[in-house]
N, C-alpha and C positions, 0 to 999 in steps of 0.2 A: 264838118269835120275839115274842110279846106283853110275855112275860115281860122278852124284852132290851132291848126299848123301855122297859115300867117301870122299871129298873132304871135305864137311863139319865137317866128325868126323875126320879128321886132325886137322882142323884149331880147334877145341874144346880143342884136347890133347897139340896141339903145347904152348894154351893160357895157359894151366895148366902147361904145363914144364917149358914156361917162366918165369911165376910165380914163380914156385918153385925156380928157378934158380938168383930171387931176382927182375925178369926185370918187366915191367908195362905191365900189361893185358889189358891196356885201347887202343891197338893199335894206339897210341900217339894221341887223339882223345882228346876234354876237356870235360871231364868228370864229373867236379866236385871232392868235397871229399866224395867218395859214402859211409864210415864207418860212417857219421851222420844217427842215428836214428830220424825216424820222430814224430815229436813234434807238439802239439797241446795245445794251453792254456786250461786249465781244469777251472772251475769257480769258486772261491774262496766260501767255505761255508760262508753262510749268505749273500751272496751279489744276486743281480740280473745285468742283461746285459743290457747296453745302446746303441743302436746302432749309427754309425755315421749319422749324419745329421746336416742339418739347421734350423736353427731359427731365429724369431726375438727376441733381447736380447733388454728388457727395459721396460718402463713404457708402458703397456697396457691397461689403464684407464688415467683418469683426474689427473695431476699433482696437487692436491689437495692444496698441502702445497708449492706451485711453487719451490720447491727444484733444476729441473734443473741438476737432477744428474743421471736420467738415460734416457737416451734421448735414441730413438729404431735406430738400429742399427742390419742387418742383421750379422750373425756369424754361422759359420759351426765346428763342432765338431768333432773329432773322437772317436770313441768306447770305452768303459772305464765298467769296474764294481763298483759298487757302495754298500754300504749294505744297507738291505731293511729297517732298522730300524735304529735310532739314538745309539749310543755306549750305553749301558746298563750300570748299576753298578757293574753287576757282571761280565761284558767281562773286565769292565776295572782294575776290582781286581785280573783277572789274570793276567794281568800285573802286577800290584801292589804286588801280595807273589810269581810272578818270579823275578822280583828284588830284592823283601828281601829275600827270599830261597838262590838267589846266589849272596847273599851279605853275609849271613850267613854261604854255603857251602865253598866258599873262607877263612873266617876268620878260618872255624873249620881246611882246610886243608887235607891233604893226611894224616896226622897222625892219624884220625877217620874216613880215608877212602872217605871223602867228594872230594877230587881231584886225578886223575888220572893221572899220570905222562904218558907223551907215549913216544917210544924211542927215537924219535927224537929231545927230548931234549924240546918239548913243554908241556902240561898240559891242560888237560879239567875238568868239574865238571862233578863229579858221582852222575843222577839225580835218580839212581836206589836204593839208600841209602838214607831210610827214618831217617827225623830230630828228635829226642826223644827233644822235646820241655823242658819238665819236668826233664829231666838229671840231675846233678849238677855238671856233667862235661862239659855239653853244656852249661848249664847255666854260670857258670865259665867261659868259654872257650870268649863266646858273650857278655862279661858283658858289654862293652862301648857299645853294639850295645839297650840296654834299657835304659828308663828314669831313671834319677837318683832318688835314696830312696826318697828326699825328693820331686821328682813330680810324685809319686808313691800314688795310692789313694788303700791303704788298704796293702795288701800284693802280689796284682798281677804284676805280670811280663809282660810289653808292648815294644814291639819295640818303639824306638824313631820315628815318623814318618818324622821328618824331615831329616833323614840319611836315607830315601831309596832316593836314587838317582842313576840316569842310564846315563851310560856313550855310547856315538855312536861318528862315525867316518861317512864321505860321502863326496863325491867329488863335488865341488862345478859346475858343467855342464856350469851355465851359463857365469861365471865369466873366466872361461878358453876358451869360445868359445869368446870370446869379447877380451879376451888380445891380442895382437899380438903377437905371438908365435917366430919366427924371422923374424926378418923388412930386405929385399931385401938390407940395408946398414948396418946393424947388422952384429957383430964378432960372428961367429958360433959358439962359445965358449959361446956365453951371453944367450943360451936359459934357459928359465925358469925351473924350477923343478918341477915335478907333484906334489909336496907334496908344492907348492903354493896356491895348489887350493884344499887339503887335510881341508876339515872344523872338527874339534875335540870339541863336547858337552858335557856338563852334565846338567843335571835336576833333582832338587826335585821332583819326581813325584806326592806324597799324595795329592789328594785333598783340596780344600777350604774348608772347614765344618762350618766355622762361615760365608759362603756368605747370609744365610738367613737371618742370626743377622745382618749385616752389610750394605745390601746392602735397607732395609727398614726400617726409624727410626719412631719410637715412635706404635710400631706392636711389636706383641708376636709373633716370631716365634723359639722361643730355643729348643723344637719338634726337629725342623727336622735336628739338628746338629747332628741327627743317623742317614740321610738319605741316605749318602754312605755304612755305615756299616752295617744296620738291613738286614736280607734276606727279612723283607717285603717290599724291594723297589730293588730287585734285578730286577726285569727286567725293570726299573724306565730309564729313561735316566742319566747318568750323569752328572754332575753338578760344578761347583768350579774348574771348569779344564780351565787353560790359553791355550792359542795359542801356547806359546811352550811348556807347558806340551801335549799337543793333538797332534804335530809336533814328541814329544818322541812316545810318544804311538806307532805312526805310523813307525816310526823306528825301535822300538822291533816287532811288527808283522813281518815287512817285513825279520827282519835277524830271526825271530822264523822261517818263513815258510821257507825260503830259507837254512837254517840247516837244517834243515827235508828233503828236496828236494835234496842236497848236500849227506843225508846218503844213497839216493835210487838209487844215479845216475842219478839224474837228472839237469837239466840247471835250473840258479835261474827263478824267474819271475821277473817283472817289481816291484818296490818298491809300497808299499803302502802309501798314500799321501793323505793329506783333498785334497778337489775339490776345483779348479778355481771357480772365481765367475760368468763366465758362463757356465762350466759343470754342476755348482750347479742349474743353472734356468733352464737351457735345460731341465734337469734330471724331474724338477718340473714340467714341463708341462705338460709330460707323452705324449710326442707326437703330441701334438694340441700346433696348433702356435697362440697365439696372446690371449689366454687362462686367465683369469683375476687371478684364482685361483687353485690348482692342478688338483682340481674334473673335472675341466672344464666347470663347469657357475659360469655367475656373483655373484651367491648368496652366503651369508654363511650356509646358510642354505639349507634341501633336499623338496620333494614336500612337505615329512611330518611336516615340519617347527622342524626339528631337526638339530641343528648348528652339521657343518663338523670337528668341530676341536677345542681343547684346547686352549682360546682364552680368552681376557676380553671384554666378549658382553653385553650389556646395561648396559652399565656408570658402571662398577663393579659389575657387577650380576655374579659374577664368577663360580657359580655353572651352570648356566642354561645350559653350554653347555657339562655339566655330569664331568668335572674337575673341581680343584680347584687351586692345585701346579701341578707339572709336573702329568702327567697319564702317564701308561703304554704305550710301546713303539708302542704297535701296536692293541691301543685303538679305531683308529676310520680306517674307509675303507682307503685302499691306492690308488695311481691313478694308471692309467692304467702302467705304467709299474710296477706296484709292489711296489713301496716303499712309506711305511708308515712315518706320519705324517711330511711331507717337508709343513705343514704350521701348525704354533702352536706349542704346550708342551713346546718345548727350541727353540729357534734361534739357527741357527747352525755354528760356524767359516766357514771361507772357506782360501785358501790358498794366498786370493788376496788382496795385498794392497789396500785402500780406498783412491780415490784422486776424487773431485766432478767433473771434466769434463773430465775425464779420458775415456770415452767412445768415444771422439772425436778423438784421436788420437792410440786407442790400435788396433791391427791385427784383420782383420774378420777371421784367422784362428788360433783356439783354446787361442780365448784372453784371455789375462790375463795382469794384471799388477801384478810387485813385483821389490823386491828391493834386493841388493848385498847385499849378507850375512856379507859383510865388510864394508858396506856405515854406516856413523857415520855422520845421517843426522840428522834436528832438531826430535821435539819429533812426529809431525805429520808420520816420517815414519813407525811409531809403530801402524797407522790405518791399521787395518784389517776387511774386509766386513764382516760381520755378514747377515743371510736370513733366510726369513719363518717366522719370528715373534715367539711369547712363549705368555705361559700361561699369562703372564701378560700385553701384550701389546691387544690395539684396532685391529682392525679387516682389516686396512686399510695397518697394517704392515706384513700382511699377503699373498700379491699380490705377484703373482710370481718376481715382474718385480720391485719394490721396495729393495731399499738399506738402510742399515742401518752400522755403525763400532762401534766397541770396542776396546781399545790400548790392544796389544798382553798380555803384562803383566798383563791383570786386569783379576778378574775370577769371576764369575757372579753365578750369582742363577737360571737365567732364560739362559745361554746362554750352550752347548752342540756339538755335533760335530758326525760325519761320515765318513769314509775311500773310500778313490776309487783308483782305479787298471788300468792301462791304456791297454786297448787291446792289444795283440801282434798279428797283421795281418788284414786283410781287414773287415772281418766280422767272426761272432762265426758261421754262416751258411754253410762256407767252408769246415766245420770239415767232414770228413765222419761219 
């Protein structure tokens, strides 16, 4: 026994000696890259976890308008995180202020300490330095960002909202996957460069605050032009945001999180994005198959006779359900997944394109209908699915399986959005 113990000690000592000499200590075995730290997908703030599952997507009741656009189809969905509420005015304002401040800091530059030059020739914004908005030097330096004197009201200096643009880039994996990277009969020197699949975009990101006036003819809604800006509406869902603006918000939110993770030595997370139509409907059902509404019953009222969502009941009695225009994002009870206002309040953008007969051909795994980023097809290519119904819709549009659409470059007073992030792994329950 003592000889065996002595032999084991010598083996351990020999391993240390070999490692110290630069030789491998894995004894020639396949053990992987052992220096990688364990990683578990943390739950993003303000989201709920939606587990992997299968459900019947599409109409759960009679198709009263005979649209035949959402025929039932069994679909399986990978786990993901989803915002528990629609993106609020205050949350979107964080995006707007970040874009505004980054433009201002870039304009002021390193002379005022807002840009830090690194030793490797790169530079970064200094977010610790406070902007003195009332300083004459600051105002003179960013004069081009303000409204011109002719466009000002009184002596108030205001940033021209049209100049608030967000730039980002991303890799079009869909186009890359479909591209034949190197054919058998092709010259090896004809490989397509990676830059062919990098998309660079720029989007003006301030919400359209005049949608309330434009959406309704012969209606007095001018006071709601303050809906986005006024603190009284901070916890209300943001509207007046096009599909493209929502996509820009997702890109910023992704970069904002991943820059922080990089600063603390953590790998990046999956990107934030708009949910697919299938993901949205799966989440809205709250784990209940074939249910008509997110709360699980086939009725719009509860046992006490109270309406369960903010919509247009009783032929236009808007206030009967406790709302009128949009209400706070947590004003009604959540569904079984903990998601608020998956029916009513505002309809929500999805990433999916709209086609009347697409259910017949989409895959039954993570179903989605999308277009390539470089498609130059007819106007119908711009139709994006919206789900959930809104404060101005009748009860039919609140059903989980009902589909509608808006054009991606249109902004409406009744359309908002929420974000999702695909979960990395089998299940959140696998974490220790």
